[in-house]
N, C-alpha and C positions, 0 to 999 in steps of 0.2 A: 679281149678291146675296153680299155676304159669307156665309161658311159660320160658322155659328157653333162655339166655341172649346169647347161642350158636347153631349153627344149627346140623346139624346131621352133613355135612359136615367136619365144624371145630373141633365137640367132636373128629372124627373117625382120623383128623389131627395131633390134639394134644395124640391122644393115638401111632400114629405112629411114634411120636416123641418120644414118651417114649421106645417105640421098641427096632428103631436106638440106643440107649445106652445111653439116657439122663438120668440121677438120676430122680426118680420120684419128688420129694422134688422140684427140680431147674423148672420141668415142671410145678408143681401145682403155683411154684411162679411166674414163668415167665406168667404167664397167670391167676392167681389171683382164683384160685378157692382150695379148701379144699382138702385135699389128699381122704376125706369121698367122696367126690363128684366127685374126679378123680375114685376110685375103682367101685361108682358103675357103672361109665358109661362105668368100661372097663368089667364088668359083662356084661351090656346090648349091648354095642355097640364091644367087645373084637370079631377080627377075621371076622368083616363082611368092605365091601366095601360100597362106595357111593350109591350105584345102591342097594342092600340089604337092607342098611339103609332107602331108599325112600320107600322100599318095606315092610318094616320091618310099617312106619309110616304109610303105607297106609293100610293095613291090620287090624292094632291096632284102625283107624276112622273107619273102618266097624265092627269091633268087636262092640264098641261102639256104633257104630248106631243100628245095629243089637240089644243089650242087650236094648237100647231104646223100639225099639217095641213091644220085648217080654215082657218086663214088661207092656206096655202101653197093651196088648192083655191078658197080664192076671187080669190087671186089671177093661177092662170088663167084662170079664170073672164072676170076683167076686161081681161086682155089677149086673150081669144078674141072678146073683145066686142068689143074698138078694132078686132084685125082686121079681124072683119066689117063692122064699121062705118063 
């Protein structure tokens, strides 16, 4: 997955700019993002502070690590069942 060229802090600042009354189209043009991207950010980061966004990113990374561990354990389980069966 490609990483964003904007950090969470920048995304939250862009969303805050729109919340202060600047039209969405102007904000998107100013920062060079599509309106679809803007609304996707708004769905994900709307109402978050910078500290909340950092915590969200840390939780997403931990969740991905745990999913990899579970997948490895399930694969080991399948291999052991194949060897015994």
